[in-house]
PDB file of N, CA, C and O in Angstrom:
ATOM      1  N   MET A   1      -5.590 -22.309   1.985  1.00  0.00           N
ATOM      2  CA  MET A   1      -5.030 -21.143   1.745  1.00  0.00           C
ATOM      3  C   MET A   1      -3.617 -20.991   2.443  1.00  0.00           C
ATOM      4  O   MET A   1      -3.485 -21.490   3.561  1.00  0.00           O
ATOM      5  N   SER A   2      -2.658 -20.397   1.909  1.00  0.00           N
ATOM      6  CA  SER A   2      -1.325 -20.274   2.575  1.00  0.00           C
ATOM      7  C   SER A   2      -1.030 -18.790   2.987  1.00  0.00           C
ATOM      8  O   SER A   2      -1.380 -17.816   2.321  1.00  0.00           O
ATOM      9  N   CYS A   3      -0.393 -18.747   4.084  1.00  0.00           N
ATOM     10  CA  CYS A   3      -0.073 -17.441   4.507  1.00  0.00           C
ATOM     11  C   CYS A   3       0.834 -16.573   3.554  1.00  0.00           C
ATOM     12  O   CYS A   3       1.879 -17.043   3.104  1.00  0.00           O
ATOM     13  N   PRO A   4       0.424 -15.330   3.266  1.00  0.00           N
ATOM     14  CA  PRO A   4       1.105 -14.588   2.416  1.00  0.00           C
ATOM     15  C   PRO A   4       2.471 -14.096   2.893  1.00  0.00           C
ATOM     16  O   PRO A   4       3.221 -13.515   2.109  1.00  0.00           O
ATOM     17  N   ILE A   5       2.791 -14.311   4.109  1.00  0.00           N
ATOM     18  CA  ILE A   5       4.068 -13.931   4.607  1.00  0.00           C
ATOM     19  C   ILE A   5       5.038 -15.018   4.655  1.00  0.00           C
ATOM     20  O   ILE A   5       6.167 -14.833   4.200  1.00  0.00           O
ATOM     21  N   CYS A   6       4.708 -16.105   5.153  1.00  0.00           N
ATOM     22  CA  CYS A   6       5.653 -17.272   5.275  1.00  0.00           C
ATOM     23  C   CYS A   6       5.290 -18.456   4.411  1.00  0.00           C
ATOM     24  O   CYS A   6       6.176 -19.270   4.154  1.00  0.00           O
ATOM     25  N   GLY A   7       4.162 -18.614   3.974  1.00  0.00           N
ATOM     26  CA  GLY A   7       3.693 -19.631   3.054  1.00  0.00           C
ATOM     27  C   GLY A   7       3.022 -20.879   3.906  1.00  0.00           C
ATOM     28  O   GLY A   7       2.472 -21.794   3.293  1.00  0.00           O
ATOM     29  N   LYS A   8       3.082 -20.874   5.133  1.00  0.00           N
ATOM     30  CA  LYS A   8       2.557 -21.927   5.963  1.00  0.00           C
ATOM     31  C   LYS A   8       0.913 -21.965   5.833  1.00  0.00           C
ATOM     32  O   LYS A   8       0.301 -20.996   5.383  1.00  0.00           O
ATOM     33  N   GLU A   9       0.313 -23.063   6.229  1.00  0.00           N
ATOM     34  CA  GLU A   9      -1.096 -23.049   6.158  1.00  0.00           C
ATOM     35  C   GLU A   9      -1.829 -21.973   7.013  1.00  0.00           C
ATOM     36  O   GLU A   9      -1.462 -21.783   8.172  1.00  0.00           O
ATOM     37  N   ALA A  10      -2.774 -21.322   6.513  1.00  0.00           N
ATOM     38  CA  ALA A  10      -3.389 -20.233   7.389  1.00  0.00           C
ATOM     39  C   ALA A  10      -4.284 -20.736   8.462  1.00  0.00           C
ATOM     40  O   ALA A  10      -5.011 -21.718   8.319  1.00  0.00           O
ATOM     41  N   ASP A  11      -4.200 -20.023   9.540  1.00  0.00           N
ATOM     42  CA  ASP A  11      -5.002 -20.468  10.773  1.00  0.00           C
ATOM     43  C   ASP A  11      -6.411 -19.575  10.763  1.00  0.00           C
ATOM     44  O   ASP A  11      -6.408 -18.355  10.600  1.00  0.00           O
ATOM     45  N   ALA A  12      -7.453 -20.262  10.936  1.00  0.00           N
ATOM     46  CA  ALA A  12      -8.794 -19.465  10.877  1.00  0.00           C
ATOM     47  C   ALA A  12      -8.794 -18.448  11.898  1.00  0.00           C
ATOM     48  O   ALA A  12      -9.591 -17.535  11.687  1.00  0.00           O
ATOM     49  N   LYS A  13      -8.136 -18.373  12.903  1.00  0.00           N
ATOM     50  CA  LYS A  13      -8.066 -17.294  13.921  1.00  0.00           C
ATOM     51  C   LYS A  13      -7.364 -15.959  13.423  1.00  0.00           C
ATOM     52  O   LYS A  13      -7.675 -14.822  13.777  1.00  0.00           O
ATOM     53  N   TYR A  14      -6.320 -16.327  12.501  1.00  0.00           N
ATOM     54  CA  TYR A  14      -5.566 -15.112  12.008  1.00  0.00           C
ATOM     55  C   TYR A  14      -5.680 -15.038  10.453  1.00  0.00           C
ATOM     56  O   TYR A  14      -4.871 -14.359   9.819  1.00  0.00           O
ATOM     57  N   ARG A  15      -6.519 -15.620   9.932  1.00  0.00           N
ATOM     58  CA  ARG A  15      -6.747 -15.650   8.527  1.00  0.00           C
ATOM     59  C   ARG A  15      -6.666 -14.307   7.821  1.00  0.00           C
ATOM     60  O   ARG A  15      -7.395 -13.393   8.205  1.00  0.00           O
ATOM     61  N   PRO A  16      -5.841 -14.140   6.834  1.00  0.00           N
ATOM     62  CA  PRO A  16      -5.273 -15.022   5.893  1.00  0.00           C
ATOM     63  C   PRO A  16      -3.911 -15.413   6.373  1.00  0.00           C
ATOM     64  O   PRO A  16      -3.183 -15.977   5.556  1.00  0.00           O
ATOM     65  N   PHE A  17      -3.464 -15.194   7.583  1.00  0.00           N
ATOM     66  CA  PHE A  17      -2.037 -15.493   8.028  1.00  0.00           C
ATOM     67  C   PHE A  17      -2.198 -16.770   8.905  1.00  0.00           C
ATOM     68  O   PHE A  17      -3.279 -17.248   9.251  1.00  0.00           O
ATOM     69  N   CYS A  18      -0.913 -17.270   9.225  1.00  0.00           N
ATOM     70  CA  CYS A  18      -0.920 -18.490   9.994  1.00  0.00           C
ATOM     71  C   CYS A  18      -0.773 -18.244  11.361  1.00  0.00           C
ATOM     72  O   CYS A  18      -1.036 -19.140  12.163  1.00  0.00           O
ATOM     73  N   SER A  19      -0.330 -16.979  11.788  1.00  0.00           N
ATOM     74  CA  SER A  19      -0.094 -16.742  13.212  1.00  0.00           C
ATOM     75  C   SER A  19      -0.254 -15.188  13.543  1.00  0.00           C
ATOM     76  O   SER A  19      -0.483 -14.362  12.659  1.00  0.00           O
ATOM     77  N   ARG A  20      -0.132 -14.903  14.712  1.00  0.00           N
ATOM     78  CA  ARG A  20      -0.206 -13.480  15.145  1.00  0.00           C
ATOM     79  C   ARG A  20       1.010 -12.740  14.624  1.00  0.00           C
ATOM     80  O   ARG A  20       0.931 -11.581  14.217  1.00  0.00           O
ATOM     81  N   ARG A  21       2.206 -13.479  14.647  1.00  0.00           N
ATOM     82  CA  ARG A  21       3.434 -12.972  14.240  1.00  0.00           C
ATOM     83  C   ARG A  21       3.516 -12.567  12.758  1.00  0.00           C
ATOM     84  O   ARG A  21       4.102 -11.552  12.380  1.00  0.00           O
ATOM     85  N   CYS A  22       2.899 -13.417  11.964  1.00  0.00           N
ATOM     86  CA  CYS A  22       2.853 -13.041  10.545  1.00  0.00           C
ATOM     87  C   CYS A  22       1.865 -11.968  10.224  1.00  0.00           C
ATOM     88  O   CYS A  22       2.063 -11.241   9.251  1.00  0.00           O
ATOM     89  N   ALA A  23       0.768 -11.820  11.015  1.00  0.00           N
ATOM     90  CA  ALA A  23      -0.165 -10.626  10.941  1.00  0.00           C
ATOM     91  C   ALA A  23       0.677  -9.399  11.377  1.00  0.00           C
ATOM     92  O   ALA A  23       0.659  -8.404  10.652  1.00  0.00           O
ATOM     93  N   ASP A  24       1.293  -9.404  12.328  1.00  0.00           N
ATOM     94  CA  ASP A  24       1.976  -8.176  12.833  1.00  0.00           C
ATOM     95  C   ASP A  24       3.044  -7.860  11.897  1.00  0.00           C
ATOM     96  O   ASP A  24       3.208  -6.658  11.689  1.00  0.00           O
ATOM     97  N   VAL A  25       3.874  -8.746  11.234  1.00  0.00           N
ATOM     98  CA  VAL A  25       4.770  -8.519  10.247  1.00  0.00           C
ATOM     99  C   VAL A  25       4.139  -7.651   9.029  1.00  0.00           C
ATOM    100  O   VAL A  25       4.661  -6.647   8.544  1.00  0.00           O
ATOM    101  N   ASP A  26       2.906  -8.242   8.631  1.00  0.00           N
ATOM    102  CA  ASP A  26       2.103  -7.595   7.458  1.00  0.00           C
ATOM    103  C   ASP A  26       1.781  -6.098   7.873  1.00  0.00           C
ATOM    104  O   ASP A  26       2.005  -5.151   7.119  1.00  0.00           O
ATOM    105  N   LEU A  27       1.201  -5.965   9.224  1.00  0.00           N
ATOM    106  CA  LEU A  27       0.876  -4.656   9.593  1.00  0.00           C
ATOM    107  C   LEU A  27       1.966  -3.687   9.583  1.00  0.00           C
ATOM    108  O   LEU A  27       1.826  -2.524   9.202  1.00  0.00           O
ATOM    109  N   ALA A  28       3.211  -4.267  10.072  1.00  0.00           N
ATOM    110  CA  ALA A  28       4.388  -3.204  10.012  1.00  0.00           C
ATOM    111  C   ALA A  28       4.748  -2.948   8.721  1.00  0.00           C
ATOM    112  O   ALA A  28       5.202  -1.832   8.470  1.00  0.00           O
ATOM    113  N   ARG A  29       4.627  -3.836   7.766  1.00  0.00           N
ATOM    114  CA  ARG A  29       4.956  -3.443   6.521  1.00  0.00           C
ATOM    115  C   ARG A  29       4.116  -2.352   5.760  1.00  0.00           C
ATOM    116  O   ARG A  29       4.554  -1.594   4.894  1.00  0.00           O
ATOM    117  N   TRP A  30       2.852  -2.409   6.234  1.00  0.00           N
ATOM    118  CA  TRP A  30       1.818  -1.400   5.771  1.00  0.00           C
ATOM    119  C   TRP A  30       2.120  -0.063   6.485  1.00  0.00           C
ATOM    120  O   TRP A  30       1.980   0.989   5.860  1.00  0.00           O
ATOM    121  N   LEU A  31       2.509  -0.066   7.712  1.00  0.00           N
ATOM    122  CA  LEU A  31       2.756   1.128   8.515  1.00  0.00           C
ATOM    123  C   LEU A  31       3.959   1.714   8.175  1.00  0.00           C
ATOM    124  O   LEU A  31       4.021   2.935   8.321  1.00  0.00           O
ATOM    125  N   ASN A  32       5.105   1.027   7.679  1.00  0.00           N
ATOM    126  CA  ASN A  32       6.316   1.592   7.373  1.00  0.00           C
ATOM    127  C   ASN A  32       6.385   2.006   5.720  1.00  0.00           C
ATOM    128  O   ASN A  32       7.283   2.684   5.222  1.00  0.00           O
ATOM    129  N   GLY A  33       5.434   1.540   5.126  1.00  0.00           N
ATOM    130  CA  GLY A  33       5.474   2.081   3.729  1.00  0.00           C
ATOM    131  C   GLY A  33       5.973   1.100   2.796  1.00  0.00           C
ATOM    132  O   GLY A  33       6.144   1.515   1.649  1.00  0.00           O
ATOM    133  N   SER A  34       6.276  -0.243   3.057  1.00  0.00           N
ATOM    134  CA  SER A  34       6.789  -1.175   2.334  1.00  0.00           C
ATOM    135  C   SER A  34       5.849  -1.630   1.116  1.00  0.00           C
ATOM    136  O   SER A  34       6.297  -2.086   0.064  1.00  0.00           O
ATOM    137  N   TYR A  35       4.608  -1.463   1.370  1.00  0.00           N
ATOM    138  CA  TYR A  35       3.619  -1.776   0.430  1.00  0.00           C
ATOM    139  C   TYR A  35       3.091  -0.660  -0.444  1.00  0.00           C
ATOM    140  O   TYR A  35       2.137  -0.864  -1.194  1.00  0.00           O
ATOM    141  N   ALA A  36       3.708   0.546  -0.360  1.00  0.00           N
ATOM    142  CA  ALA A  36       3.416   1.685  -1.129  1.00  0.00           C
ATOM    143  C   ALA A  36       3.669   1.559  -2.531  1.00  0.00           C
ATOM    144  O   ALA A  36       4.706   1.012  -2.908  1.00  0.00           O
ATOM    145  N   LEU A  37       2.866   1.989  -3.307  1.00  0.00           N
ATOM    146  CA  LEU A  37       3.134   2.084  -4.863  1.00  0.00           C
ATOM    147  C   LEU A  37       4.074   3.258  -5.032  1.00  0.00           C
ATOM    148  O   LEU A  37       3.965   4.232  -4.288  1.00  0.00           O
ATOM    149  N   PRO A  38       5.112   3.197  -6.105  1.00  0.00           N
ATOM    150  CA  PRO A  38       5.815   4.233  -6.433  1.00  0.00           C
ATOM    151  C   PRO A  38       5.087   5.266  -7.108  1.00  0.00           C
ATOM    152  O   PRO A  38       4.257   5.028  -7.986  1.00  0.00           O
ATOM    153  N   ALA A  39       5.442   6.599  -6.640  1.00  0.00           N
ATOM    154  CA  ALA A  39       4.607   7.600  -7.324  1.00  0.00           C
ATOM    155  C   ALA A  39       5.462   8.097  -8.618  1.00  0.00           C
ATOM    156  O   ALA A  39       6.671   7.924  -8.772  1.00  0.00           O
ATOM    157  N   THR A  40       4.607   8.728  -9.478  1.00  0.00           N
ATOM    158  CA  THR A  40       5.213   9.310 -10.745  1.00  0.00           C
ATOM    159  C   THR A  40       5.024  10.680 -10.537  1.00  0.00           C
ATOM    160  O   THR A  40       4.044  11.092  -9.917  1.00  0.00           O
ATOM    161  N   GLU A  41       5.962  11.494 -11.049  1.00  0.00           N
ATOM    162  CA  GLU A  41       5.931  12.888 -11.147  1.00  0.00           C
ATOM    163  C   GLU A  41       4.925  13.219 -12.161  1.00  0.00           C
ATOM    164  O   GLU A  41       4.955  12.695 -13.274  1.00  0.00           O
ATOM    165  N   ASP A  42       4.010  14.096 -11.805  1.00  0.00           N
ATOM    166  CA  ASP A  42       3.034  14.577 -12.764  1.00  0.00           C
ATOM    167  C   ASP A  42       3.518  15.837 -13.458  1.00  0.00           C
ATOM    168  O   ASP A  42       4.222  16.647 -12.855  1.00  0.00           O
ATOM    169  N   GLU A  43       3.145  16.009 -14.725  1.00  0.00           N
ATOM    170  CA  GLU A  43       3.675  17.169 -15.311  1.00  0.00           C
ATOM    171  C   GLU A  43       3.041  18.456 -14.701  1.00  0.00           C
ATOM    172  O   GLU A  43       1.862  18.475 -14.347  1.00  0.00           O
ATOM    173  N   PRO A  44       3.878  19.535 -14.592  1.00  0.00           N
ATOM    174  CA  PRO A  44       3.419  20.660 -13.875  1.00  0.00           C
ATOM    175  C   PRO A  44       2.094  21.275 -14.521  1.00  0.00           C
ATOM    176  O   PRO A  44       1.955  21.196 -15.742  1.00  0.00           O
ATOM    177  N   PRO A  45       1.233  21.814 -13.825  1.00  0.00           N
ATOM    178  CA  PRO A  45      -0.028  22.302 -14.468  1.00  0.00           C
ATOM    179  C   PRO A  45       0.393  23.526 -15.402  1.00  0.00           C
ATOM    180  O   PRO A  45       1.210  24.372 -15.037  1.00  0.00           O
ATOM    181  N   GLU A  46      -0.182  23.537 -16.520  1.00  0.00           N
ATOM    182  CA  GLU A  46      -0.033  24.711 -17.480  1.00  0.00           C
ATOM    183  C   GLU A  46      -0.637  25.971 -16.832  1.00  0.00           C
ATOM    184  O   GLU A  46      -1.646  25.872 -16.134  1.00  0.00           O
ATOM    185  N   GLU A  47      -0.059  27.107 -17.044  1.00  0.00           N
ATOM    186  CA  GLU A  47      -0.697  28.302 -16.496  1.00  0.00           C
ATOM    187  C   GLU A  47      -1.796  28.608 -17.184  1.00  0.00           C
ATOM    188  O   GLU A  47      -1.725  28.497 -18.408  1.00  0.00           O
ATOM    189  N   GLU A  48      -2.971  29.027 -16.618  1.00  0.00           N
ATOM    190  CA  GLU A  48      -4.196  29.236 -17.112  1.00  0.00           C
ATOM    191  C   GLU A  48      -4.047  30.689 -17.612  1.00  0.00           C
ATOM    192  O   GLU A  48      -3.492  31.545 -16.924  1.00  0.00           O
ATOM    193  N   THR A  49      -4.564  30.935 -18.840  1.00  0.00           N
ATOM    194  CA  THR A  49      -4.499  32.394 -19.491  1.00  0.00           C
ATOM    195  C   THR A  49      -5.949  32.753 -19.491  1.00  0.00           C
ATOM    196  O   THR A  49      -6.816  31.990 -19.919  1.00  0.00           O
ATOM    197  N   PHE A  50      -6.187  33.950 -18.993  1.00  0.00           N
ATOM    198  CA  PHE A  50      -7.535  34.556 -19.022  1.00  0.00           C
ATOM    199  C   PHE A  50      -7.556  35.723 -19.984  1.00  0.00           C
ATOM    200  O   PHE A  50      -6.619  36.518 -20.046  1.00  0.00           O
ATOM    201  N   PRO A  51      -8.685  35.813 -20.764  1.00  0.00           N
ATOM    202  CA  PRO A  51      -8.562  36.959 -21.733  1.00  0.00           C
ATOM    203  C   PRO A  51      -8.690  38.198 -20.906  1.00  0.00           C
ATOM    204  O   PRO A  51      -9.435  38.334 -19.935  1.00  0.00           O
ATOM    205  N   THR A  52      -7.779  39.184 -21.466  1.00  0.00           N
ATOM    206  CA  THR A  52      -7.618  40.536 -20.756  1.00  0.00           C
ATOM    207  C   THR A  52      -8.860  41.327 -21.119  1.00  0.00           C
ATOM    208  O   THR A  52      -9.379  41.259 -22.233  1.00  0.00           O
ATOM    209  N   GLN A  53      -9.312  42.082 -20.126  1.00  0.00           N
ATOM    210  CA  GLN A  53     -10.413  42.910 -20.433  1.00  0.00           C
ATOM    211  C   GLN A  53     -10.031  44.387 -20.622  1.00  0.00           C
ATOM    212  O   GLN A  53      -9.329  44.964 -19.792  1.00  0.00           O
ATOM    213  N   HIS A  54     -10.467  44.948 -21.647  1.00  0.00           N
ATOM    214  CA  HIS A  54     -10.084  46.375 -22.032  1.00  0.00           C
ATOM    215  C   HIS A  54     -10.964  47.443 -21.417  1.00  0.00           C
ATOM    216  O   HIS A  54     -10.751  48.632 -21.656  1.00  0.00           O
TER     217      HIS A  54
END
């Protein structure tokens, strides 16, 4: 298995990464939002209409 950050062979101690450095790079990417999926704007909710009481 190769390291997803640099491509070197993974080390069992840091699996799936090759080193502490690559594990920290991955964590930093998660924490700063680099891995976030782009959001799409939802359509605004339609106003609910209730029957009027007479």
